[in-house]
Each structure stands twice: as structure tokens, then as C-alpha cells.
PyMOL Python script that loads the backbone (N, CA, C, O; Angstrom):
from pymol import cmd

cmd.read_pdbstr("""\
ATOM      1  N   LEU A   1     -11.954   4.909  -5.360  1.00  0.00           N
ATOM      2  CA  LEU A   1     -10.872   4.627  -6.305  1.00  0.00           C
ATOM      3  C   LEU A   1     -10.491   3.153  -6.260  1.00  0.00           C
ATOM      4  O   LEU A   1     -10.361   2.527  -7.312  1.00  0.00           O
ATOM      5  N   PHE A   2     -10.309   2.579  -5.070  1.00  0.00           N
ATOM      6  CA  PHE A   2      -9.880   1.193  -4.971  1.00  0.00           C
ATOM      7  C   PHE A   2     -11.044   0.246  -4.703  1.00  0.00           C
ATOM      8  O   PHE A   2     -10.857  -0.970  -4.684  1.00  0.00           O
ATOM      9  N   SER A   3     -12.237   0.784  -4.497  1.00  0.00           N
ATOM     10  CA  SER A   3     -13.386  -0.023  -4.122  1.00  0.00           C
ATOM     11  C   SER A   3     -14.248  -0.304  -5.349  1.00  0.00           C
ATOM     12  O   SER A   3     -14.452   0.590  -6.171  1.00  0.00           O
ATOM     13  N   PRO A   4     -14.762  -1.539  -5.490  1.00  0.00           N
ATOM     14  CA  PRO A   4     -15.590  -1.876  -6.650  1.00  0.00           C
ATOM     15  C   PRO A   4     -17.016  -1.334  -6.557  1.00  0.00           C
ATOM     16  O   PRO A   4     -17.798  -1.513  -7.491  1.00  0.00           O
ATOM     17  N   GLY A   5     -17.366  -0.684  -5.464  1.00  0.00           N
ATOM     18  CA  GLY A   5     -18.710  -0.158  -5.281  1.00  0.00           C
ATOM     19  C   GLY A   5     -18.796   0.708  -4.050  1.00  0.00           C
ATOM     20  O   GLY A   5     -17.774   1.165  -3.537  1.00  0.00           O
ATOM     21  N   PRO A   6     -20.020   0.943  -3.561  1.00  0.00           N
ATOM     22  CA  PRO A   6     -20.192   1.794  -2.377  1.00  0.00           C
ATOM     23  C   PRO A   6     -19.451   1.233  -1.160  1.00  0.00           C
ATOM     24  O   PRO A   6     -19.486   0.024  -0.932  1.00  0.00           O
ATOM     25  N   PRO A   7     -18.784   2.083  -0.376  1.00  0.00           N
ATOM     26  CA  PRO A   7     -18.037   1.618   0.798  1.00  0.00           C
ATOM     27  C   PRO A   7     -18.897   0.852   1.800  1.00  0.00           C
ATOM     28  O   PRO A   7     -18.381   0.015   2.541  1.00  0.00           O
ATOM     29  N   SER A   8     -20.194   1.126   1.832  1.00  0.00           N
ATOM     30  CA  SER A   8     -21.056   0.401   2.758  1.00  0.00           C
ATOM     31  C   SER A   8     -21.254  -1.057   2.338  1.00  0.00           C
ATOM     32  O   SER A   8     -21.673  -1.886   3.146  1.00  0.00           O
ATOM     33  N   LEU A   9     -20.955  -1.367   1.080  1.00  0.00           N
ATOM     34  CA  LEU A   9     -21.132  -2.736   0.577  1.00  0.00           C
ATOM     35  C   LEU A   9     -19.821  -3.445   0.248  1.00  0.00           C
ATOM     36  O   LEU A   9     -19.777  -4.676   0.236  1.00  0.00           O
ATOM     37  N   PHE A  10     -18.763  -2.700  -0.017  1.00  0.00           N
ATOM     38  CA  PHE A  10     -17.491  -3.282  -0.453  1.00  0.00           C
ATOM     39  C   PHE A  10     -16.333  -2.738   0.377  1.00  0.00           C
ATOM     40  O   PHE A  10     -16.359  -1.586   0.812  1.00  0.00           O
ATOM     41  N   HIS A  11     -15.342  -3.550   0.589  1.00  0.00           N
ATOM     42  CA  HIS A  11     -14.102  -3.113   1.225  1.00  0.00           C
ATOM     43  C   HIS A  11     -13.082  -2.800   0.148  1.00  0.00           C
ATOM     44  O   HIS A  11     -13.156  -3.337  -0.957  1.00  0.00           O
ATOM     45  N   ALA A  12     -12.146  -1.949   0.457  1.00  0.00           N
ATOM     46  CA  ALA A  12     -11.080  -1.615  -0.487  1.00  0.00           C
ATOM     47  C   ALA A  12     -10.219  -2.841  -0.749  1.00  0.00           C
ATOM     48  O   ALA A  12     -10.113  -3.726   0.101  1.00  0.00           O
ATOM     49  N   GLY A  13      -9.614  -2.892  -1.908  1.00  0.00           N
ATOM     50  CA  GLY A  13      -8.768  -4.017  -2.277  1.00  0.00           C
ATOM     51  C   GLY A  13      -7.326  -3.853  -1.847  1.00  0.00           C
ATOM     52  O   GLY A  13      -6.529  -4.782  -1.979  1.00  0.00           O
ATOM     53  N   ALA A  14      -6.976  -2.671  -1.330  1.00  0.00           N
ATOM     54  CA  ALA A  14      -5.584  -2.416  -0.968  1.00  0.00           C
ATOM     55  C   ALA A  14      -5.511  -1.402   0.168  1.00  0.00           C
ATOM     56  O   ALA A  14      -6.452  -0.655   0.432  1.00  0.00           O
ATOM     57  N   VAL A  15      -4.352  -1.407   0.830  1.00  0.00           N
ATOM     58  CA  VAL A  15      -4.002  -0.403   1.826  1.00  0.00           C
ATOM     59  C   VAL A  15      -2.980   0.508   1.148  1.00  0.00           C
ATOM     60  O   VAL A  15      -1.972   0.024   0.633  1.00  0.00           O
ATOM     61  N   ALA A  16      -3.223   1.800   1.141  1.00  0.00           N
ATOM     62  CA  ALA A  16      -2.311   2.733   0.469  1.00  0.00           C
ATOM     63  C   ALA A  16      -1.394   3.407   1.490  1.00  0.00           C
ATOM     64  O   ALA A  16      -1.845   3.859   2.542  1.00  0.00           O
ATOM     65  N   LEU A  17      -0.118   3.466   1.168  1.00  0.00           N
ATOM     66  CA  LEU A  17       0.885   4.126   1.988  1.00  0.00           C
ATOM     67  C   LEU A  17       1.576   5.159   1.106  1.00  0.00           C
ATOM     68  O   LEU A  17       2.110   4.831   0.047  1.00  0.00           O
ATOM     69  N   CYS A  18       1.558   6.400   1.553  1.00  0.00           N
ATOM     70  CA  CYS A  18       2.169   7.486   0.789  1.00  0.00           C
ATOM     71  C   CYS A  18       3.268   8.138   1.629  1.00  0.00           C
ATOM     72  O   CYS A  18       3.044   9.188   2.231  1.00  0.00           O
ATOM     73  N   PRO A  19       4.457   7.524   1.676  1.00  0.00           N
ATOM     74  CA  PRO A  19       5.531   8.076   2.497  1.00  0.00           C
ATOM     75  C   PRO A  19       6.026   9.413   1.951  1.00  0.00           C
ATOM     76  O   PRO A  19       5.941   9.684   0.754  1.00  0.00           O
ATOM     77  N   CYS A  20       6.531  10.221   2.835  1.00  0.00           N
ATOM     78  CA  CYS A  20       7.105  11.513   2.465  1.00  0.00           C
ATOM     79  C   CYS A  20       8.370  11.268   1.649  1.00  0.00           C
ATOM     80  O   CYS A  20       9.265  10.546   2.088  1.00  0.00           O
ATOM     81  N   SER A  21       8.444  11.866   0.467  1.00  0.00           N
ATOM     82  CA  SER A  21       9.587  11.607  -0.411  1.00  0.00           C
ATOM     83  C   SER A  21      10.878  12.259   0.082  1.00  0.00           C
ATOM     84  O   SER A  21      11.964  11.900  -0.373  1.00  0.00           O
ATOM     85  N   SER A  22      10.769  13.221   1.017  1.00  0.00           N
ATOM     86  CA  SER A  22      11.980  13.898   1.488  1.00  0.00           C
ATOM     87  C   SER A  22      12.661  13.143   2.635  1.00  0.00           C
ATOM     88  O   SER A  22      13.764  13.505   3.044  1.00  0.00           O
ATOM     89  N   ARG A  23      12.007  12.095   3.156  1.00  0.00           N
ATOM     90  CA  ARG A  23      12.611  11.295   4.229  1.00  0.00           C
ATOM     91  C   ARG A  23      12.676   9.847   3.807  1.00  0.00           C
ATOM     92  O   ARG A  23      11.727   9.346   3.202  1.00  0.00           O
ATOM     93  N   PRO A  24      13.759   9.157   4.103  1.00  0.00           N
ATOM     94  CA  PRO A  24      13.835   7.735   3.769  1.00  0.00           C
ATOM     95  C   PRO A  24      12.816   6.928   4.572  1.00  0.00           C
ATOM     96  O   PRO A  24      12.567   7.214   5.744  1.00  0.00           O
ATOM     97  N   GLN A  25      12.243   5.936   3.940  1.00  0.00           N
ATOM     98  CA  GLN A  25      11.277   5.062   4.607  1.00  0.00           C
ATOM     99  C   GLN A  25      12.035   3.846   5.129  1.00  0.00           C
ATOM    100  O   GLN A  25      12.652   3.130   4.341  1.00  0.00           O
ATOM    101  N   PRO A  26      12.004   3.594   6.434  1.00  0.00           N
ATOM    102  CA  PRO A  26      12.718   2.435   6.979  1.00  0.00           C
ATOM    103  C   PRO A  26      12.151   1.126   6.408  1.00  0.00           C
ATOM    104  O   PRO A  26      10.938   0.979   6.254  1.00  0.00           O
ATOM    105  N   LEU A  27      13.031   0.198   6.104  1.00  0.00           N
ATOM    106  CA  LEU A  27      12.612  -1.086   5.550  1.00  0.00           C
ATOM    107  C   LEU A  27      11.642  -1.797   6.489  1.00  0.00           C
ATOM    108  O   LEU A  27      10.671  -2.399   6.030  1.00  0.00           O
ATOM    109  N   GLY A  28      11.890  -1.736   7.796  1.00  0.00           N
ATOM    110  CA  GLY A  28      11.005  -2.377   8.764  1.00  0.00           C
ATOM    111  C   GLY A  28       9.586  -1.841   8.695  1.00  0.00           C
ATOM    112  O   GLY A  28       8.631  -2.597   8.870  1.00  0.00           O
ATOM    113  N   ALA A  29       9.433  -0.539   8.442  1.00  0.00           N
ATOM    114  CA  ALA A  29       8.099   0.054   8.335  1.00  0.00           C
ATOM    115  C   ALA A  29       7.375  -0.455   7.089  1.00  0.00           C
ATOM    116  O   ALA A  29       6.171  -0.711   7.123  1.00  0.00           O
ATOM    117  N   LEU A  30       8.114  -0.598   5.996  1.00  0.00           N
ATOM    118  CA  LEU A  30       7.512  -1.138   4.775  1.00  0.00           C
ATOM    119  C   LEU A  30       7.092  -2.591   4.955  1.00  0.00           C
ATOM    120  O   LEU A  30       6.012  -2.990   4.520  1.00  0.00           O
ATOM    121  N   LEU A  31       7.945  -3.374   5.594  1.00  0.00           N
ATOM    122  CA  LEU A  31       7.611  -4.782   5.840  1.00  0.00           C
ATOM    123  C   LEU A  31       6.405  -4.903   6.765  1.00  0.00           C
ATOM    124  O   LEU A  31       5.535  -5.746   6.546  1.00  0.00           O
ATOM    125  N   ALA A  32       6.351  -4.071   7.790  1.00  0.00           N
ATOM    126  CA  ALA A  32       5.216  -4.102   8.716  1.00  0.00           C
ATOM    127  C   ALA A  32       3.924  -3.741   7.984  1.00  0.00           C
ATOM    128  O   ALA A  32       2.893  -4.373   8.215  1.00  0.00           O
ATOM    129  N   ALA A  33       3.961  -2.752   7.120  1.00  0.00           N
ATOM    130  CA  ALA A  33       2.772  -2.356   6.371  1.00  0.00           C
ATOM    131  C   ALA A  33       2.339  -3.461   5.407  1.00  0.00           C
ATOM    132  O   ALA A  33       1.143  -3.706   5.251  1.00  0.00           O
ATOM    133  N   ALA A  34       3.293  -4.127   4.764  1.00  0.00           N
ATOM    134  CA  ALA A  34       2.971  -5.231   3.854  1.00  0.00           C
ATOM    135  C   ALA A  34       2.345  -6.393   4.616  1.00  0.00           C
ATOM    136  O   ALA A  34       1.381  -6.997   4.147  1.00  0.00           O
ATOM    137  N   ARG A  35       2.884  -6.705   5.780  1.00  0.00           N
ATOM    138  CA  ARG A  35       2.319  -7.793   6.589  1.00  0.00           C
ATOM    139  C   ARG A  35       0.932  -7.417   7.109  1.00  0.00           C
ATOM    140  O   ARG A  35       0.048  -8.271   7.171  1.00  0.00           O
ATOM    141  N   LEU A  36       0.731  -6.159   7.482  1.00  0.00           N
ATOM    142  CA  LEU A  36      -0.587  -5.705   7.922  1.00  0.00           C
ATOM    143  C   LEU A  36      -1.601  -5.878   6.791  1.00  0.00           C
ATOM    144  O   LEU A  36      -2.701  -6.384   7.010  1.00  0.00           O
ATOM    145  N   GLY A  37      -1.229  -5.461   5.591  1.00  0.00           N
ATOM    146  CA  GLY A  37      -2.124  -5.629   4.447  1.00  0.00           C
ATOM    147  C   GLY A  37      -2.471  -7.088   4.214  1.00  0.00           C
ATOM    148  O   GLY A  37      -3.615  -7.416   3.902  1.00  0.00           O
ATOM    149  N   THR A  38      -1.495  -7.955   4.362  1.00  0.00           N
ATOM    150  CA  THR A  38      -1.735  -9.381   4.176  1.00  0.00           C
ATOM    151  C   THR A  38      -2.671  -9.928   5.238  1.00  0.00           C
ATOM    152  O   THR A  38      -3.519 -10.770   4.940  1.00  0.00           O
ATOM    153  N   SER A  39      -2.531  -9.464   6.470  1.00  0.00           N
ATOM    154  CA  SER A  39      -3.380  -9.985   7.549  1.00  0.00           C
ATOM    155  C   SER A  39      -4.843  -9.624   7.334  1.00  0.00           C
ATOM    156  O   SER A  39      -5.727 -10.293   7.870  1.00  0.00           O
ATOM    157  N   VAL A  40      -5.112  -8.578   6.558  1.00  0.00           N
ATOM    158  CA  VAL A  40      -6.494  -8.219   6.241  1.00  0.00           C
ATOM    159  C   VAL A  40      -6.818  -8.533   4.770  1.00  0.00           C
ATOM    160  O   VAL A  40      -7.795  -8.036   4.209  1.00  0.00           O
ATOM    161  N   ARG A  41      -5.968  -9.371   4.171  1.00  0.00           N
ATOM    162  CA  ARG A  41      -6.130  -9.858   2.796  1.00  0.00           C
ATOM    163  C   ARG A  41      -6.190  -8.732   1.763  1.00  0.00           C
ATOM    164  O   ARG A  41      -7.067  -8.700   0.899  1.00  0.00           O
ATOM    165  N   LYS A  42      -5.236  -7.816   1.878  1.00  0.00           N
ATOM    166  CA  LYS A  42      -5.127  -6.716   0.931  1.00  0.00           C
ATOM    167  C   LYS A  42      -3.670  -6.528   0.522  1.00  0.00           C
ATOM    168  O   LYS A  42      -2.758  -6.854   1.281  1.00  0.00           O
ATOM    169  N   SER A  43      -3.464  -6.011  -0.655  1.00  0.00           N
ATOM    170  CA  SER A  43      -2.121  -5.648  -1.082  1.00  0.00           C
ATOM    171  C   SER A  43      -1.762  -4.294  -0.484  1.00  0.00           C
ATOM    172  O   SER A  43      -2.640  -3.534  -0.076  1.00  0.00           O
ATOM    173  N   LEU A  44      -0.481  -4.004  -0.436  1.00  0.00           N
ATOM    174  CA  LEU A  44      -0.002  -2.696  -0.008  1.00  0.00           C
ATOM    175  C   LEU A  44       0.331  -1.901  -1.254  1.00  0.00           C
ATOM    176  O   LEU A  44       1.064  -2.378  -2.121  1.00  0.00           O
ATOM    177  N   LEU A  45      -0.198  -0.697  -1.352  1.00  0.00           N
ATOM    178  CA  LEU A  45       0.149   0.197  -2.448  1.00  0.00           C
ATOM    179  C   LEU A  45       1.112   1.249  -1.920  1.00  0.00           C
ATOM    180  O   LEU A  45       0.778   2.006  -1.009  1.00  0.00           O
ATOM    181  N   LEU A  46       2.297   1.291  -2.489  1.00  0.00           N
ATOM    182  CA  LEU A  46       3.246   2.371  -2.184  1.00  0.00           C
ATOM    183  C   LEU A  46       3.006   3.442  -3.228  1.00  0.00           C
ATOM    184  O   LEU A  46       3.160   3.198  -4.425  1.00  0.00           O
ATOM    185  N   CYS A  47       2.632   4.614  -2.782  1.00  0.00           N
ATOM    186  CA  CYS A  47       2.268   5.696  -3.695  1.00  0.00           C
ATOM    187  C   CYS A  47       3.266   6.839  -3.588  1.00  0.00           C
ATOM    188  O   CYS A  47       3.830   7.094  -2.524  1.00  0.00           O
ATOM    189  N   ALA A  48       3.468   7.514  -4.696  1.00  0.00           N
ATOM    190  CA  ALA A  48       4.330   8.692  -4.723  1.00  0.00           C
ATOM    191  C   ALA A  48       3.701   9.711  -5.663  1.00  0.00           C
ATOM    192  O   ALA A  48       3.247   9.372  -6.756  1.00  0.00           O
ATOM    193  N   ALA A  49       3.681  10.941  -5.230  1.00  0.00           N
ATOM    194  CA  ALA A  49       3.157  12.030  -6.051  1.00  0.00           C
ATOM    195  C   ALA A  49       4.141  13.187  -5.986  1.00  0.00           C
ATOM    196  O   ALA A  49       3.931  14.143  -5.239  1.00  0.00           O
ATOM    197  N   PRO A  50       5.208  13.105  -6.759  1.00  0.00           N
ATOM    198  CA  PRO A  50       6.191  14.185  -6.719  1.00  0.00           C
ATOM    199  C   PRO A  50       5.590  15.489  -7.234  1.00  0.00           C
ATOM    200  O   PRO A  50       4.725  15.469  -8.109  1.00  0.00           O
ATOM    201  N   PRO A  51       6.043  16.622  -6.697  1.00  0.00           N
ATOM    202  CA  PRO A  51       5.515  17.911  -7.165  1.00  0.00           C
ATOM    203  C   PRO A  51       5.695  18.044  -8.674  1.00  0.00           C
ATOM    204  O   PRO A  51       6.807  17.917  -9.188  1.00  0.00           O
ATOM    205  N   GLY A  52       4.611  18.295  -9.368  1.00  0.00           N
ATOM    206  CA  GLY A  52       4.681  18.463 -10.816  1.00  0.00           C
ATOM    207  C   GLY A  52       4.808  17.164 -11.583  1.00  0.00           C
ATOM    208  O   GLY A  52       4.886  17.185 -12.812  1.00  0.00           O
ATOM    209  N   GLY A  53       4.830  16.021 -10.887  1.00  0.00           N
ATOM    210  CA  GLY A  53       4.973  14.735 -11.560  1.00  0.00           C
ATOM    211  C   GLY A  53       3.694  13.929 -11.518  1.00  0.00           C
ATOM    212  O   GLY A  53       2.716  14.317 -10.880  1.00  0.00           O
ATOM    213  N   ALA A  54       3.717  12.816 -12.197  1.00  0.00           N
ATOM    214  CA  ALA A  54       2.550  11.935 -12.248  1.00  0.00           C
ATOM    215  C   ALA A  54       2.528  11.014 -11.030  1.00  0.00           C
ATOM    216  O   ALA A  54       3.572  10.651 -10.487  1.00  0.00           O
ATOM    217  N   LEU A  55       1.320  10.645 -10.613  1.00  0.00           N
ATOM    218  CA  LEU A  55       1.153   9.699  -9.515  1.00  0.00           C
ATOM    219  C   LEU A  55       1.727   8.344  -9.931  1.00  0.00           C
ATOM    220  O   LEU A  55       1.475   7.868 -11.038  1.00  0.00           O
ATOM    221  N   ALA A  56       2.495   7.735  -9.041  1.00  0.00           N
ATOM    222  CA  ALA A  56       3.068   6.413  -9.293  1.00  0.00           C
ATOM    223  C   ALA A  56       2.711   5.505  -8.119  1.00  0.00           C
ATOM    224  O   ALA A  56       2.847   5.900  -6.961  1.00  0.00           O
ATOM    225  N   CYS A  57       2.257   4.298  -8.417  1.00  0.00           N
ATOM    226  CA  CYS A  57       1.895   3.329  -7.379  1.00  0.00           C
ATOM    227  C   CYS A  57       2.532   1.985  -7.682  1.00  0.00           C
ATOM    228  O   CYS A  57       2.600   1.566  -8.837  1.00  0.00           O
ATOM    229  N   THR A  58       2.997   1.315  -6.643  1.00  0.00           N
ATOM    230  CA  THR A  58       3.545  -0.025  -6.749  1.00  0.00           C
ATOM    231  C   THR A  58       2.831  -0.903  -5.740  1.00  0.00           C
ATOM    232  O   THR A  58       2.755  -0.560  -4.560  1.00  0.00           O
ATOM    233  N   ALA A  59       2.305  -2.038  -6.193  1.00  0.00           N
ATOM    234  CA  ALA A  59       1.602  -2.962  -5.300  1.00  0.00           C
ATOM    235  C   ALA A  59       2.584  -3.989  -4.748  1.00  0.00           C
ATOM    236  O   ALA A  59       3.394  -4.548  -5.486  1.00  0.00           O
ATOM    237  N   ILE A  60       2.501  -4.230  -3.436  1.00  0.00           N
ATOM    238  CA  ILE A  60       3.357  -5.207  -2.761  1.00  0.00           C
ATOM    239  C   ILE A  60       2.466  -6.173  -2.005  1.00  0.00           C
ATOM    240  O   ILE A  60       1.565  -5.757  -1.277  1.00  0.00           O
ATOM    241  N   THR A  61       2.717  -7.464  -2.178  1.00  0.00           N
ATOM    242  CA  THR A  61       1.981  -8.490  -1.454  1.00  0.00           C
ATOM    243  C   THR A  61       2.979  -9.339  -0.693  1.00  0.00           C
ATOM    244  O   THR A  61       3.954  -9.823  -1.268  1.00  0.00           O
ATOM    245  N   TRP A  62       2.739  -9.524   0.606  1.00  0.00           N
ATOM    246  CA  TRP A  62       3.612 -10.316   1.470  1.00  0.00           C
ATOM    247  C   TRP A  62       3.422 -11.790   1.162  1.00  0.00           C
ATOM    248  O   TRP A  62       2.288 -12.257   1.053  1.00  0.00           O
ATOM    249  N   ARG A  63       4.514 -12.530   1.021  1.00  0.00           N
ATOM    250  CA  ARG A  63       4.441 -13.971   0.815  1.00  0.00           C
ATOM    251  C   ARG A  63       5.025 -14.660   2.043  1.00  0.00           C
ATOM    252  O   ARG A  63       6.236 -14.653   2.261  1.00  0.00           O
ATOM    253  N   ALA A  64       4.151 -15.245   2.830  1.00  0.00           N
ATOM    254  CA  ALA A  64       4.565 -15.883   4.070  1.00  0.00           C
ATOM    255  C   ALA A  64       5.469 -17.083   3.818  1.00  0.00           C
ATOM    256  O   ALA A  64       6.234 -17.472   4.701  1.00  0.00           O
ATOM    257  N   ASP A  65       5.396 -17.680   2.618  1.00  0.00           N
ATOM    258  CA  ASP A  65       6.211 -18.852   2.339  1.00  0.00           C
ATOM    259  C   ASP A  65       7.684 -18.500   2.095  1.00  0.00           C
ATOM    260  O   ASP A  65       8.504 -19.400   1.918  1.00  0.00           O
ATOM    261  N   LEU A  66       8.028 -17.226   2.081  1.00  0.00           N
ATOM    262  CA  LEU A  66       9.416 -16.809   1.867  1.00  0.00           C
ATOM    263  C   LEU A  66      10.145 -16.493   3.155  1.00  0.00           C
ATOM    264  O   LEU A  66      11.269 -15.994   3.117  1.00  0.00           O
ATOM    265  N   THR A  67       9.525 -16.775   4.307  1.00  0.00           N
ATOM    266  CA  THR A  67      10.175 -16.454   5.572  1.00  0.00           C
ATOM    267  C   THR A  67      11.231 -17.464   5.923  1.00  0.00           C
ATOM    268  O   THR A  67      11.879 -17.343   6.963  1.00  0.00           O
TER     269      THR A  67
END
""", "prot")
cmd.dss("prot")
cmd.show_as("cartoon", "prot")
cmd.util.cbc("prot")
cmd.orient("prot")
């Protein structure tokens, strides 16, 4: 889905995080995941798939110049 070709030849362009919608996601966990994605040169995808609803994804990229 996120790879431009076979996994043996290409790496994914993003790290996907699908937090449980029934529990709040701590801000620190989101920031840590965004920084992890940046350290491997990938965006973080926050995904949600509510029961009976459409899949929703938001891409987050860490900007080190905003620290």
C-alpha cells in the first residue's frame, strides 16, 4: 500500500500508527512516533478506522527547526 514496489527492493514511505479510538493517545507518544519516523526519513501516518466508517489517515512530519 505505501511501497512503490516489491518490499525486497523498496522501503515504505511512511510509518503507520493506528491508535485505539476508545483510549486517548498521549501527546508524548505521538511526538515520539513522529520523531522516530523522521529519524528514518519517513512521515508518520495517524490512521483511524471507526466501526462502519471510512478509513482516515493524516500524515505528520517532524520539523526539527521548530524546537
